[in-house]
LOTI-660141 format. One record per residue (C-alpha): residue number from 1; chain; x negated, y negated, z. Coordinates in Angstrom, 1 decimal. Layout:
pos,unit,xx,yy,zz
NUM,A,X,Y,Z
...
//
This chain:
pos,unit,xx,yy,zz
1,A,8.5,23.2,14.8
2,A,8.3,21.2,11.3
3,A,12.1,21.1,11.1
4,A,12.4,19.4,14.4
5,A,9.4,17.1,14.1
6,A,10.8,15.8,10.9
7,A,14.4,15.6,12.3
8,A,13.3,13.4,15.2
9,A,11.5,11.0,12.3
10,A,15.5,10.4,11.1
11,A,16.7,9.2,14.6
12,A,15.8,5.5,14.6
13,A,17.0,5.5,10.7
14,A,20.3,6.9,11.5
15,A,20.3,4.5,14.6
16,A,20.1,1.4,12.1
17,A,23.0,2.6,9.5
18,A,25.0,3.4,12.2
19,A,24.7,-0.2,13.8
20,A,25.1,-2.4,10.4
21,A,27.9,-5.0,10.7
22,A,29.8,-6.9,8.4
23,A,27.4,-10.0,8.9
24,A,23.6,-7.9,9.3
25,A,22.6,-4.9,7.2
26,A,19.7,-2.5,8.3
27,A,16.6,-2.6,6.0
28,A,16.1,1.1,5.8
29,A,12.6,0.1,7.4
30,A,11.0,0.4,11.1
31,A,7.4,-1.1,10.9
32,A,5.3,-2.7,8.4
33,A,8.2,-3.8,6.4
34,A,5.9,-5.8,3.7
35,A,4.3,-2.4,2.7
36,A,7.2,-0.6,3.0
37,A,9.1,-2.7,0.9
38,A,6.2,-2.6,-1.7
39,A,7.0,0.9,-2.3
40,A,10.9,0.5,-2.5
41,A,10.5,-2.1,-4.9
42,A,8.6,0.0,-7.1
43,A,11.0,2.9,-6.4
44,A,13.6,0.5,-7.8
45,A,11.7,-0.2,-11.2
46,A,11.9,3.5,-11.5
47,A,15.6,3.9,-10.8
48,A,16.0,1.1,-13.6
49,A,14.4,3.2,-15.9
50,A,10.6,1.8,-16.0
51,A,7.9,4.6,-16.5
52,A,5.0,1.8,-15.5
53,A,4.8,-0.4,-13.0
54,A,5.3,-4.2,-13.5
55,A,4.0,-6.4,-10.4
56,A,7.3,-6.8,-8.6
57,A,5.4,-9.9,-6.1
58,A,3.1,-11.9,-9.0
59,A,3.7,-14.9,-11.5
60,A,0.8,-13.2,-13.9
61,A,1.6,-12.0,-17.4
62,A,0.4,-8.6,-17.6
63,A,0.6,-5.2,-19.3
64,A,2.8,-2.7,-17.5
65,A,0.1,-0.3,-15.3
66,A,0.2,3.3,-14.6
67,A,0.1,2.7,-10.6
68,A,2.0,3.5,-7.6
69,A,3.4,6.0,-10.3
70,A,4.9,8.4,-7.6
71,A,7.8,5.8,-6.7
72,A,8.1,5.4,-10.6
73,A,8.6,8.7,-10.6
74,A,10.7,9.2,-7.8
75,A,12.9,6.3,-9.0
76,A,13.6,8.1,-11.9
77,A,14.5,11.4,-10.1
78,A,16.3,9.1,-7.6
79,A,18.6,7.9,-10.7
80,A,18.8,11.2,-12.6
81,A,20.6,12.8,-9.6
82,A,22.7,10.1,-8.9
83,A,21.0,9.1,-5.6
84,A,20.4,5.5,-4.4
85,A,16.6,4.4,-4.2
86,A,17.0,4.2,-0.4
87,A,18.6,7.7,0.1
88,A,15.8,8.9,-2.6
89,A,13.0,7.7,-0.5
90,A,14.1,9.0,2.6
91,A,14.7,12.2,1.5
92,A,11.1,12.3,0.0
93,A,9.9,11.1,3.2
94,A,11.9,14.1,5.2
95,A,10.6,16.8,2.1
96,A,6.9,15.6,2.0
97,A,6.6,15.6,5.7
98,A,8.0,19.5,5.9
99,A,5.3,20.0,3.0
100,A,2.4,18.0,4.5
101,A,3.2,20.7,8.4
102,A,3.2,23.8,6.3
103,A,0.2,22.5,4.6
104,A,-1.7,21.6,8.2
105,A,-0.4,25.1,9.7
106,A,-1.9,27.2,6.4
107,A,-5.1,25.1,6.6
108,A,-5.7,25.7,10.5
109,A,-5.0,29.5,9.9
110,A,-7.7,29.4,7.3
111,A,-10.2,28.1,9.7
112,A,-9.1,28.8,13.5
113,A,-8.9,32.7,13.7
114,A,-7.3,32.9,17.3
115,A,-3.6,32.1,16.9
116,A,-3.0,30.7,20.6
117,A,-5.7,28.2,19.7
118,A,-4.2,27.3,16.4
119,A,-0.4,27.0,17.9
120,A,-2.0,24.3,20.2
121,A,-3.6,22.5,17.1
122,A,-0.7,22.7,15.0
123,A,1.4,21.1,18.1
124,A,-1.6,18.4,18.3
125,A,-0.9,17.8,14.5
126,A,2.9,17.5,15.0
127,A,3.3,15.5,17.9
128,A,0.0,14.4,18.8
129,A,-1.2,10.4,19.5
130,A,-3.6,9.1,21.3
131,A,-4.0,6.5,24.5
132,A,-2.7,3.4,22.9
133,A,0.2,3.3,25.3
134,A,-2.3,3.2,28.0
135,A,-4.3,0.4,26.3
136,A,-0.8,-1.4,26.4
137,A,-0.8,-1.1,29.9
138,A,-4.5,-1.9,30.7
139,A,-5.1,-4.8,27.8
140,A,-2.3,-4.7,25.4
141,A,-4.9,-6.5,22.7
142,A,-8.7,-5.5,22.8
143,A,-11.5,-8.1,22.5
144,A,-10.9,-7.9,18.2
145,A,-7.6,-9.0,18.5
146,A,-5.9,-5.2,18.2
147,A,-3.9,-2.5,19.7
148,A,-4.3,1.1,20.0
149,A,-4.8,2.3,16.4
150,A,-1.9,5.3,17.3
151,A,0.4,2.2,17.8
152,A,-0.2,0.6,14.2
153,A,-2.4,2.9,11.8
154,A,0.3,5.2,10.1
155,A,-2.8,6.6,7.6
156,A,-4.2,8.3,11.1
157,A,-1.6,10.3,12.4
158,A,0.5,12.9,10.9
159,A,3.9,11.9,12.9
160,A,3.4,8.4,12.0
161,A,2.6,8.8,8.4
162,A,6.2,11.0,8.2
163,A,8.1,8.3,10.3
164,A,7.4,5.6,7.5
165,A,6.4,6.5,4.4
166,A,6.8,9.3,2.0
167,A,3.6,9.4,-0.2
168,A,1.3,9.2,2.8
169,A,2.7,13.0,4.1
170,A,2.7,13.8,0.3
171,A,-1.1,12.9,0.1
172,A,-1.8,14.7,3.2
173,A,-0.4,17.9,2.0
174,A,-1.9,17.6,-1.5
175,A,-5.6,16.8,0.6
176,A,-5.3,19.9,3.1
177,A,-3.7,22.2,0.0
178,A,-7.1,21.4,-2.2
179,A,-9.4,22.3,0.9
180,A,-7.8,25.0,2.0
181,A,-7.7,26.6,-1.6
182,A,-11.8,25.8,-1.7
183,A,-12.1,27.8,1.7
184,A,-9.6,30.7,0.6
185,A,-12.1,30.7,-2.9
186,A,-14.9,32.1,-0.6
187,A,-13.0,35.0,1.1
188,A,-10.2,36.1,-1.6
189,A,-11.0,34.5,-4.9
190,A,-8.0,34.5,-7.2
191,A,-7.0,33.1,-10.7
192,A,-4.6,30.9,-9.5
193,A,-6.4,29.0,-7.4
194,A,-8.0,27.3,-10.3
195,A,-4.6,26.6,-11.3
196,A,-3.7,24.9,-7.7
197,A,-6.6,22.8,-7.5
198,A,-6.0,21.4,-11.1
199,A,-2.8,20.8,-10.0
200,A,-3.8,19.3,-6.7
201,A,-6.5,17.2,-7.9
202,A,-4.4,15.6,-10.8
203,A,-1.6,14.7,-7.9
204,A,-3.5,13.7,-5.5
205,A,-4.9,11.0,-7.8
206,A,-1.7,10.1,-9.1
207,A,0.3,9.5,-5.5
208,A,-2.6,8.3,-3.5
209,A,-5.6,7.2,-5.6
210,A,-7.5,5.6,-2.7
211,A,-8.3,8.5,-1.0
212,A,-9.5,10.4,-4.2
213,A,-13.4,9.9,-3.1
214,A,-13.1,10.1,0.6
215,A,-11.2,13.7,-0.1
216,A,-13.9,14.6,-3.4
217,A,-16.7,14.3,-0.8
218,A,-15.5,16.4,1.9
219,A,-14.5,18.9,-0.7
220,A,-18.4,19.1,-1.7
221,A,-19.4,19.3,1.4
222,A,-17.3,22.5,2.3
223,A,-18.2,23.5,-0.9
224,A,-21.7,23.4,-0.2
225,A,-21.4,24.8,3.3
226,A,-19.1,27.9,1.8
227,A,-21.5,28.8,-0.5
228,A,-24.8,28.6,1.5
229,A,-22.7,31.0,3.9
230,A,-21.2,33.1,1.0
231,A,-23.7,33.0,-1.9
232,A,-22.2,36.0,-3.7
233,A,-19.0,33.4,-4.4
234,A,-20.6,30.6,-5.2
235,A,-19.4,30.2,-8.5
236,A,-16.2,31.0,-7.7
237,A,-16.1,28.5,-4.9
238,A,-17.6,25.9,-7.5
239,A,-15.1,27.0,-9.9
240,A,-12.5,25.8,-7.6
241,A,-13.7,22.5,-6.8
242,A,-14.4,21.9,-10.6
243,A,-10.8,22.5,-11.4
244,A,-9.7,20.1,-9.1
245,A,-12.2,17.2,-10.3
246,A,-10.8,18.2,-14.0
247,A,-7.4,17.1,-12.3
248,A,-8.8,14.2,-10.8
249,A,-10.4,12.7,-14.0
250,A,-8.1,11.7,-16.4
251,A,-6.5,9.3,-13.7
252,A,-9.7,7.8,-12.4
253,A,-10.8,7.3,-15.9
254,A,-7.8,5.4,-16.7
255,A,-8.4,3.3,-13.3
256,A,-12.0,2.9,-14.1
257,A,-11.3,1.2,-17.4
258,A,-8.4,-0.8,-16.1
259,A,-11.0,-2.4,-13.6
260,A,-13.3,-3.2,-16.2
261,A,-10.8,-4.5,-19.2
262,A,-7.6,-5.6,-17.2
263,A,-8.2,-8.7,-15.1
264,A,-4.7,-8.2,-12.9
265,A,-5.8,-4.7,-12.0
266,A,-9.2,-6.2,-11.0
267,A,-7.7,-8.6,-9.1
268,A,-5.4,-6.3,-7.0
269,A,-8.7,-4.0,-6.6
270,A,-10.4,-6.8,-5.0
271,A,-7.8,-8.2,-2.9
272,A,-7.7,-4.5,-1.2
273,A,-9.8,-4.7,1.8
274,A,-8.8,-2.5,4.7
275,A,-11.7,-2.2,7.0
276,A,-12.4,0.3,10.1
277,A,-11.9,-1.2,13.9
278,A,-14.6,-0.4,16.0
279,A,-15.6,3.6,16.8
280,A,-13.9,3.3,20.5
281,A,-10.7,2.1,18.8
282,A,-10.5,5.7,17.1
283,A,-11.5,7.9,20.1
284,A,-9.0,6.3,22.2
285,A,-6.7,6.2,18.9
286,A,-6.5,10.2,19.1
287,A,-7.0,10.5,23.0
288,A,-6.7,13.8,24.6
289,A,-7.6,15.5,20.8
290,A,-10.7,13.5,20.9
291,A,-12.1,14.9,24.4
292,A,-10.8,18.3,23.8
293,A,-12.3,18.4,20.0
294,A,-16.1,17.5,21.9
295,A,-15.9,20.7,23.9
296,A,-14.5,22.4,20.4
297,A,-17.3,21.3,18.3
298,A,-20.1,22.5,21.1
299,A,-18.5,25.7,21.0
300,A,-18.4,26.0,17.0
301,A,-21.9,24.9,16.6
302,A,-22.9,27.7,19.1
303,A,-21.1,30.5,17.4
304,A,-21.8,28.9,13.9
305,A,-19.0,31.1,12.5
306,A,-18.0,30.1,9.0
307,A,-14.2,29.8,8.6
308,A,-14.8,27.0,11.6
309,A,-17.6,25.4,10.3
310,A,-15.9,23.3,7.6
311,A,-13.9,21.4,10.7
312,A,-16.9,20.3,11.8
313,A,-18.2,19.1,8.4
314,A,-14.8,17.2,7.6
315,A,-14.9,15.5,11.0
316,A,-18.2,14.0,10.6
317,A,-18.5,13.0,6.9
318,A,-15.4,11.7,7.4
319,A,-16.5,9.6,10.6
320,A,-19.1,8.6,8.5
321,A,-16.9,7.6,5.8
322,A,-15.2,5.2,8.1
323,A,-17.8,2.8,8.4
324,A,-19.4,3.4,4.6
325,A,-20.2,-0.2,2.7
326,A,-17.2,-0.3,1.1
327,A,-14.0,-2.5,1.4
328,A,-11.4,0.3,1.9
329,A,-12.9,2.0,5.0
330,A,-9.6,2.6,6.7
331,A,-8.3,4.6,3.7
332,A,-10.9,8.1,4.9
333,A,-8.9,8.4,8.2
334,A,-5.8,10.0,6.3
335,A,-5.9,13.9,7.1
336,A,-8.7,13.8,9.7
337,A,-6.5,14.3,12.3
338,A,-5.9,18.1,11.5
339,A,-9.7,19.4,11.8
340,A,-9.7,17.3,15.1
341,A,-6.9,19.2,16.0
342,A,-8.4,22.3,15.5
343,A,-11.6,21.7,17.3
344,A,-9.2,20.3,19.9
345,A,-7.5,23.9,20.1
346,A,-10.9,25.5,20.3
347,A,-12.2,23.6,22.8
348,A,-9.1,24.0,25.2
349,A,-8.7,27.6,24.7
350,A,-12.1,28.8,24.4
351,A,-14.0,25.9,26.7
352,A,-11.7,24.0,29.2
353,A,-8.8,27.0,30.0
354,A,-11.3,29.6,30.9
355,A,-13.9,26.8,32.6
356,A,-10.9,26.0,35.0
357,A,-10.1,29.8,35.6
358,A,-13.3,30.1,36.9
359,A,-13.4,27.2,39.3
360,A,-12.6,27.2,43.0
361,A,-9.3,25.3,42.3
362,A,-8.0,27.8,40.4
363,A,-8.8,30.8,42.2
364,A,-7.1,29.2,45.3
365,A,-4.1,28.1,43.3
366,A,-4.1,32.1,42.0
367,A,-2.6,33.0,45.5
368,A,0.1,30.8,45.5
369,A,0.7,30.4,41.7
370,A,0.7,33.1,39.0
371,A,-2.3,32.4,36.4
372,A,-0.5,32.8,33.5
373,A,1.9,29.8,34.3
374,A,-0.7,27.7,35.7
375,A,-2.4,28.0,32.1
376,A,0.7,27.3,30.5
377,A,1.7,24.4,32.5
378,A,-1.8,22.9,31.7
379,A,-1.0,23.4,28.0
380,A,1.9,21.8,28.0
381,A,0.8,18.9,30.2
382,A,-1.8,18.1,28.0
383,A,0.6,18.4,24.9
384,A,3.4,15.8,26.5
385,A,0.0,13.4,27.4
386,A,-0.8,13.6,23.3
387,A,2.8,12.6,22.5
388,A,3.3,9.5,25.1
389,A,2.8,7.1,22.2
390,A,4.9,9.2,19.7
391,A,7.7,9.0,22.1
392,A,7.6,5.4,22.7
393,A,7.5,4.9,18.9
394,A,10.7,6.7,18.4
395,A,12.3,5.3,21.6
396,A,11.4,1.7,20.8
397,A,12.3,2.0,17.3
398,A,16.0,3.8,18.0
399,A,16.1,1.1,20.5
400,A,15.3,-1.8,18.5
401,A,17.8,-0.4,15.5
402,A,20.3,0.1,18.1
403,A,20.1,-3.8,19.4
404,A,19.7,-5.3,15.7
405,A,16.2,-6.6,16.2
406,A,15.9,-9.0,13.3
407,A,12.7,-7.3,11.9
408,A,15.1,-4.6,10.8
409,A,18.0,-6.5,9.9
410,A,18.8,-9.0,7.5
411,A,21.9,-11.4,7.3
412,A,24.3,-9.9,4.8
413,A,24.4,-12.7,2.7
414,A,20.8,-12.0,1.6
415,A,21.2,-8.8,0.9
416,A,24.2,-9.8,-1.4
417,A,22.3,-12.6,-2.9
418,A,19.5,-10.0,-3.6
419,A,22.0,-7.6,-4.9
420,A,23.0,-10.8,-7.5
421,A,19.9,-10.9,-8.7
422,A,19.2,-7.4,-9.1
423,A,22.2,-7.5,-11.7
424,A,21.6,-10.9,-13.3
425,A,17.6,-10.7,-13.8
426,A,15.7,-9.1,-16.5
427,A,12.4,-7.5,-16.1
428,A,10.6,-11.0,-17.2
429,A,12.5,-12.9,-14.6
430,A,11.2,-14.2,-11.5
431,A,12.3,-15.8,-8.7
432,A,11.2,-18.0,-5.8
433,A,12.0,-17.6,-2.7
434,A,9.9,-17.4,1.1
435,A,7.3,-14.9,1.6
436,A,9.8,-12.4,3.5
437,A,12.7,-12.9,1.3
438,A,10.8,-12.6,-1.8
439,A,9.5,-9.2,-0.3
440,A,12.9,-7.7,0.8
441,A,14.7,-9.1,-2.3
442,A,12.6,-6.7,-4.8
443,A,12.7,-4.0,-2.4
444,A,16.4,-4.3,-1.9
445,A,17.6,-4.8,-6.1
446,A,14.3,-4.3,-8.1
447,A,14.5,-8.2,-8.8
448,A,10.8,-9.8,-9.2
449,A,9.8,-12.4,-6.8
450,A,6.6,-14.8,-7.0
451,A,5.5,-14.4,-3.8
452,A,6.3,-11.1,-1.4
453,A,2.6,-9.1,-0.7
454,A,-0.4,-10.1,0.4
455,A,-2.1,-7.7,-2.0
456,A,0.4,-7.7,-5.2
457,A,0.7,-11.1,-5.2
458,A,-2.7,-12.5,-7.0
459,A,-4.3,-15.2,-5.7
460,A,-1.9,-15.1,-2.7
461,A,-2.8,-17.9,-0.4
462,A,-2.8,-20.3,-2.9
463,A,0.7,-18.9,-4.0
464,A,2.1,-19.2,-0.3
465,A,1.0,-22.9,0.0
466,A,2.6,-23.4,-3.2
467,A,5.8,-22.2,-2.0
468,A,5.2,-24.3,1.3
469,A,4.8,-27.3,-0.6
470,A,7.9,-26.8,-2.7
471,A,10.5,-26.6,0.3
472,A,8.8,-29.5,2.3
473,A,10.8,-32.6,2.1
474,A,7.5,-34.7,1.9
475,A,6.8,-33.0,-1.3
476,A,7.9,-35.4,-4.5
477,A,10.2,-34.3,-6.7
478,A,7.6,-34.4,-9.5
479,A,5.2,-32.7,-7.8
480,A,7.7,-30.1,-6.8
481,A,9.2,-29.5,-10.0
482,A,5.9,-29.1,-11.3
483,A,5.2,-26.4,-8.8
484,A,8.0,-24.5,-10.1
485,A,7.6,-24.6,-13.8
486,A,3.9,-23.4,-13.1
487,A,5.0,-20.3,-11.5
488,A,7.0,-19.4,-14.2
489,A,10.2,-19.1,-12.2
490,A,13.8,-18.6,-13.6
491,A,15.9,-18.5,-10.0
492,A,15.5,-20.0,-6.8
493,A,16.5,-18.8,-3.8
494,A,17.6,-21.0,-1.1
495,A,18.3,-18.6,2.4
496,A,17.9,-18.7,6.4
497,A,14.2,-18.4,5.6
498,A,14.0,-21.2,2.6
499,A,15.7,-23.5,4.9
500,A,13.2,-23.1,8.0
501,A,10.2,-23.9,5.9
502,A,11.6,-27.8,5.2
503,A,14.5,-30.0,4.8
504,A,14.2,-29.6,0.6
505,A,17.7,-29.6,-0.6
506,A,17.6,-27.7,-4.3
507,A,21.2,-29.1,-5.0
508,A,19.8,-32.7,-5.4
509,A,16.9,-31.5,-7.6
510,A,18.2,-32.1,-11.5
511,A,15.9,-29.7,-12.6
512,A,17.9,-27.2,-11.1
513,A,21.7,-25.8,-11.5
514,A,23.5,-23.9,-9.1
515,A,24.2,-20.4,-10.2
516,A,25.7,-18.2,-7.0
517,A,26.2,-18.6,-3.5
518,A,27.6,-16.8,-0.3
519,A,27.6,-16.9,3.3
520,A,24.6,-19.3,3.9
521,A,22.4,-18.1,0.8
522,A,22.5,-19.9,-2.3
523,A,20.8,-19.2,-5.8
524,A,19.8,-21.9,-8.5
525,A,18.8,-21.6,-11.9
526,A,15.8,-23.6,-13.5
527,A,17.0,-25.7,-16.3
528,A,15.0,-25.5,-19.6
529,A,12.3,-28.8,-19.9
530,A,13.2,-31.4,-22.2
//
């Protein structure tokens, strides 16, 4: 099932690469390319030999940072193995997805004893989404100006994470492995669990540090719950938790030190704001799983079996953290689909299906339809209903790629010019371009740009306003030159997106000299100031 799930996620990408032409090049991204290009841009830095990240989209001078290190290392691995950055990215996405789904089944095996409930829960993790498709029919955009989360919040869903981002899938796998190790220490303590917990804690802090606080709180609460029920194993349980904390500590201390001493690092942290939507979006976003999990929650609380209780603890603690007074609320949704699916599997098999079996309708139907076949039909209908949004996502992205959507393709000239910049520019050289173009250039070639991402461009809105003024024909030459020089750019990129910003013609600027041209794209170099 994991192989099938991961294989399906490659279909839209294969369609995109197949439909490339000499005039249009597939970007290798499907959705939210602004964020995906960040990861590709940093991967490019590793591929070009760097071991620390330099901001790909900002002009401020700064020391290289130990940040997004997963993509730096992935770039190094891709270079050594002879893979292109794009191939390395998508290979990591698939392998990370397989690991995530294996870790999800391992977690469910530790907490859901009945095999039928476990299998249903696992299928809900693999293919489950929510009712975003129904919201699109009834109310495409809600009162808050957003649509169903199963159509845009990739952190929340296993399938969505595997489809788009490698480090999300790997972070899920690490988080699930940590919680499973803590759980197993209460029943079959082994020395290797300490090593696993230490390694997972360290790796999780490197791969996705933003979810570490949430994962740590959930792990701590689950450890207390296990120690309360299994007092004789309390020392072992907290030893495993402590080993995970020891793995987290070195990198976490570095981040804490950087926040206090590095103004650029601190500015990045201040700009990273991802607040939660209203609760009803989460409830509808998980759809069928949310409803079935309510029945499972009641069932688990009634029988109070230890293996099942951590499912409830994660669901409750995770739900509370989604509205904690912090600026990264939405990050805490990661992984929550797994305990929700576990409770949904229990609710379906222990409550809903037995209730249907006892109903008058079921007894009437039993005379005409075999009860076992009816039970299987109900399970399949529920799984199919849970998968509709994911089916629409894959179908929509595949069709968009097939028909060469502008969101997924760029003119060949833009790609060729980005490649030229990758060859000609050095690590300290910056290129001035429109926002979307700058975002793509770094992802394509590793060349740094002055603006390209709302979070990784320091003082983003002021920089964006400056770019608008540079390309605006109404800006005076003196003022335009002042903007360009103040941003410290070596190159100016002039392509289709830049032409749409205004009527400025770089060929007429005395402070710029022609450097490169290809179809509908020109690159100019800033002359030294006299």
